[in-house]
C-alpha positions in Angstrom: -62.8 268.8 61.1 -62.6 268.2 57.4 -63.4 265.5 54.7 -64.7 265.3 51.6 -63.0 267.8 49.5 -60.7 268.1 52.4 -58.7 265.4 53.6 -58.1 265.8 57.3 -59.9 266.2 60.7 -57.1 267.6 62.7 -57.5 268.6 66.2 -55.1 271.6 66.8 -52.6 271.0 69.4 -53.9 270.4 73.2 -51.8 273.2 75.6 -51.0 272.8 79.1 -48.5 273.4 81.1 -46.1 270.4 80.8 -46.7 269.8 76.9 -49.0 269.6 74.1 -50.7 266.6 71.8 -51.5 266.9 68.3 -54.0 264.5 66.5 -55.3 263.7 63.1 -58.4 261.7 61.8 -58.2 261.1 57.8 -61.8 261.1 56.2 -60.6 260.8 53.1 -61.1 263.1 50.0 -63.7 263.5 47.1 -61.2 266.1 45.7 -58.2 265.7 43.1 -55.0 264.7 44.1 -53.8 268.6 43.4 -56.6 270.0 45.7 -55.7 267.4 48.6 -51.7 268.0 48.2 -52.7 271.9 48.6 -54.7 271.0 51.9 -51.7 268.8 53.1 -49.2 271.2 52.4 -51.1 274.0 54.2 -51.4 271.8 57.5 -47.6 270.8 57.1 -46.5 274.4 57.2 -48.8 275.1 60.2 -47.5 272.6 62.1 -44.0 273.8 61.7 -42.1 270.2 62.0 -43.9 269.4 65.3 -44.0 265.6 65.8 -47.9 264.4 65.2 -48.5 262.2 68.0 -51.4 260.3 66.6 -52.7 260.0 63.1 -55.8 257.6 62.4 -56.6 256.0 59.3 -60.2 255.5 59.2 -60.9 253.3 56.4 -59.1 251.5 53.4 -60.3 253.0 50.2 -57.8 254.4 48.0 -58.6 258.0 48.6 -57.8 257.6 52.3 -54.4 255.7 51.9 -53.3 258.2 49.0 -54.1 261.0 51.3 -52.1 259.6 54.4 -48.9 258.5 52.8 -48.8 262.3 51.5 -49.2 263.6 54.8 -46.9 261.4 56.8 -43.9 262.1 54.1 -41.0 263.9 56.3 -42.8 263.8 59.3 -42.7 262.2 62.9 -45.5 260.3 63.8 -45.7 258.8 67.2 -48.7 256.4 66.7 -50.6 255.4 63.5 -53.8 254.0 64.2 -55.7 251.8 61.7 -58.9 249.4 61.9 -57.9 245.9 61.8 -59.2 243.8 59.1 -58.0 239.9 58.4 -55.9 239.5 55.4 -58.8 237.8 53.1 -61.1 240.5 53.5 -58.3 243.2 52.9 -57.8 241.4 49.5 -61.6 241.5 48.8 -61.6 244.8 49.5 -58.8 245.5 46.9 -60.7 243.3 44.5 -63.5 245.6 45.1 -61.6 248.9 44.5 -60.4 247.4 41.0 -56.6 247.0 42.6 -54.4 244.2 41.0 -51.6 242.9 42.1 -49.6 244.8 39.5 -50.2 248.0 41.2 -48.0 249.3 43.9 -51.5 250.2 46.2 -51.7 246.4 46.3 -48.7 246.4 48.9 -50.9 248.2 51.2 -54.0 245.0 51.4 -51.2 242.7 51.8 -49.3 244.3 54.8 -50.6 248.0 55.7 -47.9 248.1 58.1 -44.9 247.1 56.0 -46.4 249.6 53.3 -47.0 252.5 55.5 -43.6 251.9 57.0 -41.6 252.1 53.5 -43.8 255.4 52.6 -41.5 257.9 54.1 -42.6 258.8 57.0 -41.2 258.5 60.7 -43.1 256.0 62.7 -43.1 255.3 66.5 -45.7 252.5 66.2 -48.6 251.3 64.3 -51.4 250.2 66.0 -54.4 248.3 65.0 -57.8 248.1 66.4 -59.5 245.2 66.7 -63.2 244.6 65.8 -65.6 245.5 68.6 -67.6 242.7 69.8 -71.1 242.6 71.0 -69.8 242.4 74.9 -67.0 245.1 74.5 -67.8 248.2 76.7 -65.6 251.1 77.3 -65.2 251.3 80.9 -65.8 254.5 82.5 -63.7 257.3 82.5 -61.5 257.6 86.2 -61.4 260.6 88.1 -58.3 262.0 89.4 -56.4 264.6 87.5 -52.9 265.2 87.9 -51.8 268.4 87.2 -48.0 267.3 87.2 -48.3 264.8 84.3 -47.4 266.0 81.3 -49.5 266.5 78.1 -47.7 264.7 75.5 -47.5 261.3 73.6 -50.4 259.7 74.4 -50.5 256.2 76.2 -52.1 253.5 74.1 -53.9 250.5 75.9 -52.3 247.5 74.6 -53.8 244.0 74.0 -52.9 240.6 72.1 -53.5 240.3 68.6 -56.9 238.7 67.8 -57.0 234.9 66.5 -57.9 236.2 63.3 -54.5 237.7 63.0 -52.7 234.5 62.9 -50.0 234.4 60.0 -50.9 237.9 59.0 -48.2 239.4 57.3 -48.8 242.6 59.6 -47.0 240.7 62.5 -44.0 239.4 60.2 -41.9 241.9 61.7 -40.7 242.7 58.1 -40.6 246.3 58.7 -38.2 247.9 61.8 -41.6 249.7 63.0 -43.1 247.9 66.2 -46.4 246.7 65.3 -49.2 246.2 68.1 -52.9 245.9 68.9 -55.3 248.1 71.1 -57.0 246.0 73.7 -60.8 245.5 73.0 -62.3 248.4 73.8 -58.9 250.2 74.6 -58.3 254.0 74.9 -55.7 256.3 74.2 -54.8 258.6 77.1 -53.6 262.0 77.3 -52.1 262.2 80.9 -55.0 262.1 82.8 -56.8 264.7 81.0 -58.2 263.4 77.9 -59.3 260.1 76.2 -59.4 259.0 72.6 -61.4 255.7 71.9 -61.5 254.4 68.4 -64.3 251.8 67.6 -64.3 249.0 64.8 -68.0 248.0 64.3 -67.9 244.2 64.0 -71.5 244.2 62.4 -69.9 246.0 59.3 -67.8 242.4 58.7 -69.4 240.7 55.9 -72.3 237.9 56.5 -69.5 235.1 55.9 -70.1 231.6 57.0 -67.3 229.5 58.8 -66.6 227.8 55.6 -66.8 230.9 53.5 -63.7 232.3 55.8 -61.9 229.0 55.7 -62.0 228.9 51.9 -60.9 232.6 51.6 -58.3 232.6 54.3 -56.8 229.3 52.4 -56.7 231.2 49.0 -55.4 234.1 50.9 -52.4 232.3 52.1 -51.6 230.9 48.9 -51.2 233.9 47.3 -49.1 235.6 50.1 -46.4 232.3 49.8 -46.6 232.5 45.6 -46.0 235.9 44.5 -45.7 234.6 40.6 -49.5 233.0 41.0 -51.1 236.1 42.7 -53.3 237.1 39.5 -54.7 233.7 39.4 -55.1 233.3 43.1 -57.2 236.7 43.1 -59.4 235.5 40.6 -60.1 232.5 42.4 -60.8 234.6 45.7 -63.2 236.7 43.6 -64.9 233.2 42.5 -65.1 232.4 45.9 -67.0 235.3 46.9 -69.5 235.6 44.4 -70.5 231.8 44.8 -71.6 233.0 48.4 -72.8 236.2 48.0 -73.6 236.5 44.5 -72.1 238.1 41.0 -70.5 241.9 41.6 -67.2 243.3 41.3 -66.7 242.6 44.9 -67.5 243.6 48.6 -68.1 247.2 49.4 -65.4 248.6 52.3 -68.0 249.2 54.8 -65.7 249.4 57.9 -64.7 252.6 58.9 -63.1 253.4 62.1 -65.2 255.5 64.7 -62.9 257.9 67.2 -64.3 259.7 70.3 -62.1 262.2 71.8 -63.3 263.9 75.0 -62.1 264.9 78.5 -61.5 262.4 81.4 -63.9 262.3 84.4 -66.4 264.9 85.5 -64.0 267.7 86.7 -63.0 269.0 83.6 -65.1 271.4 82.2 -64.8 273.8 78.9 -64.3 277.1 79.9 -63.9 279.9 77.6 -64.5 279.0 73.9 -64.6 280.6 70.8 -65.4 279.3 67.2 -66.0 280.3 63.5 -69.5 279.5 63.2 -72.5 279.2 65.7 -72.9 276.0 68.0 -75.0 275.3 70.8 -72.7 275.7 74.0 -74.5 274.1 77.3 -73.1 275.9 80.1 -72.2 273.7 82.7 -71.9 270.5 80.7 -68.7 269.1 78.6 -70.7 268.7 75.6 -67.5 269.8 73.5 -65.9 266.4 72.8 -65.9 264.9 69.2 -67.2 261.9 67.4 -65.5 261.4 64.1 -67.7 258.9 62.2 -65.3 258.8 58.7 -67.4 256.6 56.0 -69.2 254.7 59.2 -72.5 253.6 59.2 -75.4 254.3 61.7 -77.8 253.2 59.2 -80.2 251.2 61.5 -81.3 251.1 65.0 -79.1 248.0 65.7 -76.0 249.9 64.9 -76.9 252.9 66.2 -77.5 250.8 69.8 -74.0 248.6 69.2 -72.5 252.2 69.1 -74.0 253.4 72.2 -73.7 250.4 74.1 -70.0 250.4 73.2 -69.3 254.3 74.1 -71.9 254.7 77.1 -74.5 257.4 77.2 -72.0 259.7 79.5 -69.4 260.0 76.6 -72.2 260.3 73.8 -73.5 263.1 75.9 -70.2 265.0 75.8 -69.5 264.3 71.8 -71.2 267.5 70.7 -69.1 267.9 67.7 -70.3 265.5 65.6 -69.2 264.7 61.8 -72.0 263.6 59.9 -71.0 259.8 58.5 -69.8 259.5 54.9 -70.7 263.4 53.9 -73.9 263.3 54.6 -75.1 260.2 52.8 -78.6 258.9 53.3 -77.1 255.2 52.9 -75.1 255.8 56.1 -77.8 257.4 58.1 -81.4 256.4 59.2 -84.2 259.2 60.4 -84.0 260.5 63.7 -80.2 260.4 64.5 -79.9 264.2 65.0 -82.3 264.1 67.9 -80.9 261.2 69.4 -77.4 262.8 69.4 -78.5 266.5 69.8 -74.8 267.7 68.5 -74.0 271.2 69.5 -72.6 271.2 65.9 -73.1 268.9 63.0 -70.2 269.2 60.9 -70.8 267.9 57.2 -67.6 267.2 55.1 -68.8 267.5 51.8 -69.6 269.3 48.7 -73.0 269.5 47.3 -71.7 270.4 44.0 -69.7 266.9 43.6 -70.8 263.9 41.6 -72.9 262.4 44.6 -74.3 265.7 45.7 -73.9 265.0 49.3 -75.1 266.0 51.5 -78.4 264.5 50.7 -81.2 266.6 51.7 -82.8 264.3 54.1 -80.1 263.8 56.0 -79.3 267.8 56.3 -82.9 268.2 57.1 -82.5 265.9 60.2 -79.5 267.5 61.6 -80.9 271.3 60.7 -81.9 272.0 64.3 -78.5 270.9 65.4 -76.1 273.4 63.9 -75.2 272.2 60.8 -71.6 273.3 59.6 -70.4 272.8 56.0 -66.7 272.1 55.9 -65.1 272.2 52.1 -62.3 273.1 50.1 -63.0 276.6 50.9 -64.3 276.8 54.3 -63.9 275.1 57.7 -64.5 275.0 61.2 -62.2 275.8 63.9 -62.9 275.8 67.4 -60.4 277.0 70.4 -61.1 275.9 74.1 -59.8 276.7 77.5 -60.3 273.7 79.8 -61.0 274.1 83.4 -60.6 271.7 86.3 -63.1 271.7 88.9 
């Protein structure tokens, strides 16, 4: 796993007779572009022109977007996975990021699919993850491993576009790349062996009234249809926001796509395991699945309970490789999380010497009994495991 000073959480190839699966989860980067690009170059050389089956962009901050664009240049990517955020909210995020209509990056906030399609990568599809509602729960993983199915490609569980995507430019078909939506609580299945399950926390949407959403959507459509008046439309949208939520530059970008990955069913076990740092291996249990949190928030019991309800206890018990939220920032955490998750390894993608001093001391203390591992521009964490089918 990596993030903070290093841009990627990279899952190494999953080998099995019949194929492999490569995926990347982007955590953002607090390093400069030069260091980020060196790390990406190293990864590309290791990849050796293989296809990346899945790339996940967790967050719409500029460092995440720029890192993904640099990564995908010249590569074949089967599926690019992004959280779905309505147009009016993407524009507010752009305002909060200081992005103006004159910036090239503004094109991403208008149409993420079209922007990334023109960035130099070779995509099979772009899949958006809708926000999870209070009743969305990932179904139990089915038993029934089939050794004859190849380990390649990945199979997303598609669904219909959510109602709030109506008239969104991502569905306009301006690019020649297929744009799809994952179904609510949908997964990406790797044969019958492994599953990847994204989580887009609906509680991180702004506490907006129906009236506010209606006005913001109307201004956003005007901006979309009147390119020469985009500067004025952005100013109007900012005023609409400030009249509702108070003065400030714009809303903080709080949405970050979580990604669980782990074995399907109870027959799959982790057998021989080797790692570059100490971790808590629980023999007889499949506790080496992963939960990547990016810049996500588990700062309240309510948000924690929503995550637990969505994923279910059985999956979270398997998620022993836990990437601590937002480089170990106190604002994304609440006391006692370490003892609740009991990770086999608590991965801190951070740099204590950087501006914000992440991880914060109280977060590190909370996860101290659970094998904290520092991942930064000079050190990483690698784990290799063989899977056994019981």
